[in-house]
GUFIBA-356087 format. One record per residue (C-alpha): x, y, z; residue in three letters; residue number from 1. Coordinates in nm, 2 decimals. Each point is the difference from the previous one (the first is absolute). Example, Ala and Ser with C-alpha at 12.3 -4.5 7.8 and 13.67 -1.06 7.14 Angstrom:
# residues 2
        X        Y        Z   type   seq
     1.23    -0.45     0.78    ALA     1
     0.14     0.34    -0.07    SER     2
This chain:
# residues 303
        X        Y        Z   type   seq
    -2.13     0.06    -2.24    MET     1
    -0.04     0.28    -0.25    GLU     2
     0.30     0.22    -0.05    GLU     3
     0.03     0.27     0.24    ILE     4
     0.14     0.33    -0.10    ARG     5
     0.27     0.14     0.23    VAL     6
    -0.12     0.24     0.26    ASN     7
    -0.35    -0.01    -0.15    SER     8
    -0.32     0.03     0.21    SER     9
    -0.05    -0.38    -0.02    LYS    10
     0.36    -0.05     0.12    ALA    11
    -0.08     0.22     0.30    TRP    12
    -0.31    -0.18     0.08    MET    13
     0.17    -0.32     0.01    LEU    14
     0.28     0.14     0.22    ALA    15
    -0.25     0.14     0.24    ALA    16
    -0.16    -0.35     0.05    ARG    17
    -0.36     0.11     0.06    PRO    18
    -0.10    -0.34     0.13    LYS    19
     0.22     0.06     0.32    THR    20
    -0.21     0.31     0.09    LEU    21
    -0.24    -0.24     0.18    THR    22
     0.27    -0.04     0.26    GLY    23
     0.00     0.37     0.06    ALA    24
    -0.38     0.03     0.00    ALA    25
    -0.07    -0.28     0.25    VAL    26
     0.15     0.17     0.32    PRO    27
    -0.16     0.33    -0.08    VAL    28
    -0.34    -0.17    -0.07    MET    29
     0.01    -0.19     0.33    MET    30
     0.11     0.31     0.20    ALA    31
    -0.27     0.22    -0.16    LEU    32
    -0.28    -0.25     0.08    SER    33
     0.11    -0.02     0.36    LEU    34
     0.03     0.38     0.01    ALA    35
    -0.35     0.05    -0.16    TRP    36
    -0.17    -0.20     0.27    VAL    37
     0.19     0.14     0.30    ASP    38
    -0.06     0.36    -0.14    CYS    39
    -0.37    -0.07     0.00    HIS    40
     0.02    -0.16     0.34    VAL    41
     0.18     0.30     0.15    THR    42
    -0.17     0.27    -0.19    GLY    43
     0.32     0.11    -0.18    ILE    44
    -0.04     0.11    -0.36    ALA    45
     0.16    -0.23    -0.25    PHE    46
     0.26     0.18    -0.21    LYS    47
     0.00    -0.07    -0.36    TRP    48
     0.30     0.21    -0.10    ILE    49
     0.26    -0.19     0.21    PRO    50
    -0.18    -0.33    -0.09    ALA    51
     0.07     0.07    -0.38    LEU    52
     0.35     0.13     0.07    LEU    53
     0.09    -0.31     0.19    CYS    54
    -0.12    -0.22    -0.29    LEU    55
     0.19     0.21    -0.26    LEU    56
     0.32     0.00     0.21    PHE    57
    -0.02    -0.37     0.04    ALA    58
    -0.05    -0.04    -0.39    PHE    59
     0.29     0.23    -0.07    LEU    60
     0.24    -0.17     0.25    MET    61
    -0.09    -0.34    -0.15    GLN    62
     0.07     0.12    -0.35    ILE    63
     0.32     0.16     0.13    ASP    64
     0.11    -0.32     0.16    ALA    65
    -0.07    -0.19    -0.33    ASN    66
     0.22     0.24    -0.19    PHE    67
     0.27    -0.03     0.26    ILE    68
    -0.02    -0.37    -0.01    ASN    69
     0.01    -0.01    -0.38    ASP    70
     0.30     0.22    -0.02    TYR    71
     0.22    -0.13     0.28    PHE    72
    -0.07    -0.37    -0.07    ASP    73
     0.10     0.06    -0.37    PHE    74
     0.32     0.19     0.11    MET    75
     0.09    -0.27     0.25    LYS    76
    -0.06    -0.27    -0.27    GLY    77
    -0.28    -0.17     0.19    THR    78
    -0.24     0.05    -0.29    ASP    79
     0.14    -0.20    -0.29    ASP    80
    -0.10    -0.27    -0.25    GLU    81
    -0.03    -0.25     0.29    SER    82
    -0.28     0.20     0.17    ARG    83
    -0.31    -0.20     0.05    LEU    84
    -0.23     0.28     0.09    GLY    85
    -0.18     0.25    -0.23    PRO    86
     0.25     0.19    -0.22    ARG    87
     0.14     0.34     0.13    ARG    88
     0.02     0.33    -0.19    ALA    89
     0.37     0.07     0.03    CYS    90
     0.10    -0.36    -0.06    ALA    91
    -0.20    -0.02    -0.31    GLN    92
     0.12     0.34    -0.12    GLY    93
    -0.36     0.14     0.00    TRP    94
     0.12     0.29     0.23    VAL    95
     0.35     0.14    -0.01    THR    96
     0.19     0.02     0.33    THR    97
     0.03     0.37    -0.02    SER    98
    -0.38     0.04    -0.05    ALA    99
    -0.06    -0.24     0.29    MET   100
     0.23     0.21     0.22    ARG   101
    -0.21     0.31    -0.08    CYS   102
    -0.32    -0.19     0.06    ALA   103
     0.13    -0.10     0.35    MET   104
     0.06     0.37     0.08    VAL   105
    -0.33     0.11    -0.14    VAL   106
    -0.21    -0.27     0.18    THR   107
     0.19     0.05     0.33    THR   108
    -0.06     0.38    -0.02    LEU   109
    -0.37    -0.04    -0.11    ALA   110
    -0.05    -0.23     0.32    ALA   111
     0.15     0.27     0.22    CYS   112
    -0.21     0.27    -0.14    VAL   113
    -0.31    -0.21     0.05    VAL   114
     0.09    -0.10     0.35    GLY   115
     0.11     0.35     0.11    LEU   116
    -0.36     0.13     0.06    PRO   117
    -0.06    -0.29     0.25    LEU   118
     0.20     0.22     0.25    ILE   119
    -0.33     0.19     0.04    ILE   120
    -0.18    -0.30     0.12    TYR   121
     0.28    -0.20     0.19    GLY   122
     0.25     0.26     0.09    GLY   123
     0.37     0.02    -0.08    ILE   124
     0.04    -0.38     0.08    THR   125
    -0.13    -0.07    -0.34    MET   126
     0.31     0.15    -0.16    VAL   127
     0.22    -0.25     0.19    LEU   128
    -0.24    -0.28    -0.10    VAL   129
     0.03     0.11    -0.37    GLY   130
     0.38     0.01     0.01    LEU   131
     0.03    -0.34     0.16    VAL   132
    -0.23    -0.13    -0.27    CYS   133
     0.22     0.15    -0.28    VAL   134
     0.33    -0.11     0.16    VAL   135
    -0.10    -0.36     0.05    PHE   136
    -0.16     0.00    -0.35    CYS   137
     0.35     0.03    -0.13    PHE   138
     0.17    -0.22     0.27    LEU   139
    -0.23    -0.29    -0.07    TYR   140
     0.12    -0.06    -0.36    THR   141
     0.35     0.11     0.05    THR   142
     0.10    -0.18     0.32    HIS   143
    -0.26    -0.14     0.23    LEU   144
    -0.17    -0.24    -0.24    SER   145
     0.34    -0.16    -0.05    TYR   146
     0.03    -0.06     0.38    LEU   147
    -0.33    -0.18     0.06    GLY   148
    -0.17     0.30     0.14    LEU   149
    -0.26     0.06    -0.27    GLY   150
    -0.26    -0.17     0.20    ASP   151
     0.05     0.22     0.30    VAL   152
    -0.03     0.31    -0.22    LEU   153
    -0.33    -0.13    -0.16    VAL   154
    -0.14    -0.05     0.35    LEU   155
     0.09     0.35     0.10    VAL   156
    -0.06     0.20    -0.32    PHE   157
    -0.29    -0.20    -0.14    PHE   158
    -0.17    -0.06     0.33    GLY   159
     0.09     0.18     0.32    ILE   160
     0.09     0.35    -0.16    VAL   161
    -0.27     0.05    -0.25    PRO   162
    -0.29    -0.14     0.20    VAL   163
     0.10     0.17     0.32    SER   164
     0.08     0.34    -0.17    CYS   165
    -0.31     0.01    -0.22    THR   166
    -0.22    -0.08     0.30    TYR   167
     0.18     0.26     0.22    TYR   168
    -0.04     0.27    -0.25    LEU   169
    -0.38    -0.04     0.03    GLN   170
    -0.03    -0.04     0.38    THR   171
     0.33     0.13     0.14    ASN   172
     0.01    -0.32     0.22    THR   173
     0.09    -0.37    -0.03    LEU   174
    -0.18    -0.30     0.14    THR   175
     0.11    -0.36     0.06    LYS   176
    -0.24    -0.11    -0.27    GLU   177
     0.17     0.23    -0.26    VAL   178
     0.36    -0.12     0.10    VAL   179
    -0.11    -0.37    -0.01    VAL   180
    -0.17     0.06    -0.34    SER   181
     0.31     0.16    -0.13    SER   182
     0.21    -0.30     0.10    ILE   183
    -0.25    -0.23    -0.17    ALA   184
     0.01     0.21    -0.31    CYS   185
     0.38    -0.02    -0.01    GLY   186
    -0.01    -0.37     0.03    LEU   187
    -0.24    -0.05    -0.28    VAL   188
     0.20     0.23    -0.24    ILE   189
     0.32    -0.17     0.10    ASP   190
    -0.13    -0.33    -0.15    THR   191
     0.05     0.17    -0.34    LEU   192
     0.37     0.05     0.07    LEU   193
     0.03    -0.35     0.13    ILE   194
    -0.14    -0.14    -0.33    VAL   195
     0.22     0.23    -0.20    ASN   196
     0.32    -0.10     0.18    ASN   197
    -0.11    -0.37     0.00    TYR   198
    -0.02     0.02    -0.38    ARG   199
     0.34     0.17    -0.03    ASP   200
     0.18    -0.20     0.27    ARG   201
     0.23    -0.19    -0.24    ASP   202
     0.12     0.31    -0.20    THR   203
     0.02     0.21     0.31    ASP   204
     0.22    -0.25     0.17    ARG   205
     0.24     0.01    -0.30    VAL   206
     0.00     0.38     0.01    LYS   207
     0.07     0.03     0.37    GLY   208
    -0.34     0.14     0.08    LYS   209
    -0.07    -0.14     0.35    HIS   210
    -0.38     0.02     0.03    THR   211
    -0.18    -0.15     0.31    LEU   212
    -0.12    -0.29    -0.23    VAL   213
     0.36    -0.09    -0.08    ILE   214
     0.09     0.03     0.37    MET   215
    -0.26    -0.23     0.13    ILE   216
    -0.03    -0.24    -0.29    GLY   217
    -0.29    -0.12    -0.24    ASP   218
    -0.21    -0.20     0.25    LYS   219
     0.02     0.27     0.27    ALA   220
    -0.09     0.27    -0.26    ALA   221
    -0.31    -0.19    -0.11    GLU   222
    -0.10    -0.04     0.36    GLN   223
     0.07     0.37     0.07    LEU   224
    -0.22     0.10    -0.29    PHE   225
    -0.29    -0.21     0.14    PHE   226
     0.05     0.13     0.36    MET   227
     0.00     0.37    -0.11    LEU   228
    -0.34    -0.03    -0.13    GLY   229
    -0.13    -0.20     0.29    LEU   230
     0.15     0.23     0.27    LEU   231
    -0.16     0.30    -0.18    ALA   232
    -0.33    -0.16     0.04    ILE   233
     0.06    -0.11     0.36    LEU   234
     0.08     0.36     0.09    LEU   235
    -0.35     0.08    -0.10    GLY   236
    -0.12    -0.18     0.31    LEU   237
     0.06     0.32     0.19    LEU   238
    -0.31     0.14    -0.18    PHE   239
    -0.20    -0.32     0.04    PHE   240
     0.04    -0.01     0.38    PHE   241
    -0.11     0.36     0.03    THR   242
    -0.32    -0.07    -0.19    GLY   243
     0.10     0.12    -0.35    ARG   244
    -0.05    -0.35    -0.16    TYR   245
     0.00     0.09    -0.37    LEU   246
     0.35     0.15     0.01    ILE   247
     0.13    -0.35     0.08    PHE   248
    -0.25    -0.22    -0.19    LEU   249
     0.00     0.17    -0.34    LEU   250
     0.38    -0.02    -0.04    PRO   251
    -0.04    -0.38     0.04    LEU   252
    -0.08     0.00    -0.37    PHE   253
     0.35     0.14    -0.06    TYR   254
     0.14    -0.28     0.21    LEU   255
    -0.17    -0.26    -0.23    MET   256
     0.16     0.16    -0.30    LEU   257
     0.33     0.02     0.18    HIS   258
     0.00    -0.37     0.08    VAL   259
    -0.08    -0.09    -0.37    ARG   260
     0.29     0.22    -0.12    THR   261
     0.23    -0.15     0.26    TYR   262
    -0.08    -0.35    -0.13    GLN   263
     0.06     0.10    -0.36    LYS   264
     0.33     0.17     0.09    MET   265
     0.12    -0.33     0.17    LYS   266
    -0.10    -0.20    -0.31    ARG   267
     0.17     0.24    -0.25    ILE   268
     0.32     0.06     0.21    ARG   269
     0.22     0.13    -0.29    HIS   270
     0.00     0.20    -0.31    GLY   271
    -0.19     0.28    -0.18    LYS   272
    -0.33    -0.18     0.09    ALA   273
     0.04     0.16     0.34    LEU   274
    -0.10     0.34    -0.17    ASN   275
    -0.36    -0.14     0.00    LEU   276
     0.03    -0.04     0.37    ILE   277
     0.13     0.35     0.04    LEU   278
    -0.29     0.14    -0.19    GLY   279
    -0.25    -0.22     0.20    GLU   280
     0.16     0.12     0.33    ASN   281
    -0.04     0.36    -0.10    ALA   282
    -0.36    -0.06    -0.06    ARG   283
    -0.04    -0.17     0.34    ASN   284
     0.18     0.30     0.16    MET   285
    -0.25     0.24    -0.16    PHE   286
    -0.29    -0.21     0.11    ILE   287
     0.13     0.00     0.35    TYR   288
    -0.01     0.38     0.01    GLY   289
    -0.34     0.01    -0.15    ILE   290
    -0.17    -0.26     0.23    VAL   291
     0.17     0.14     0.31    PHE   292
    -0.13     0.36    -0.09    SER   293
    -0.35    -0.13    -0.08    ILE   294
     0.00    -0.18     0.33    GLY   295
     0.09     0.31     0.18    VAL   296
    -0.28     0.20    -0.16    LEU   297
    -0.26    -0.28     0.03    LEU   298
     0.07    -0.06     0.37    ASP   299
    -0.07     0.37     0.06    TYR   300
    -0.30     0.05    -0.22    TYR   301
    -0.17    -0.33     0.06    LEU   302
     0.07    -0.06     0.37    PHE   303
């Protein structure tokens, strides 16, 4: 890799990890597609401002989480020369620790400023939701990911919370279809964490980071990865049995990709080659969000 100047724009771009923003975009995308259709069905005006604010808040929180992860994993010694994953900014000296601390403050405040106007559309409860997101953003890297709770947080904060809140801000209500979709979304995005922790299981074990993958073992982790994607698709049967067939059928394309990635993951098993699986899985995850959203819209406009 070319030499990176300390605290340069290139260094900050690498620290922000723009490829991870798909994980922030997918829940909002799914929620907005469901809200768009339901707003048209009920005659409620679709609100573009909260839609954009939700997307921007999600992006800022993802970047904030990346900065926090970069800083605290470096300070804890988790990121060192034994790391198998992509290199991190603080560990490589691309960003100084003092600059990263400032960046964490700035991105946290920026997310709060962006999220604050959502009170207009969702009431004071949105303040509580925002505070919980910020608190657990810090707790994830500093404590909870070391206790095997990372997967629970992904389900909640990359599935249930963003999908449900984004939809609620448009309609001021929730439906069982939205809640089920939020769970499916969280399961799909958690596959990314499973791959990440599967790749790092040997080094995490040495450093005392007790992820779910370490707790259940290699074989069970592989099976869990497969089952998360399968269960997300099966949850779509709720739509199928109510006559919204495409919301179930189109994501089957994601399932085919997921199975192929699972098979590759089992073959590779160890080493930096699993970074290829990480990238492939991120692509699958984004495709799931796209085909789900297209299915929601096509079911409405075609049938």
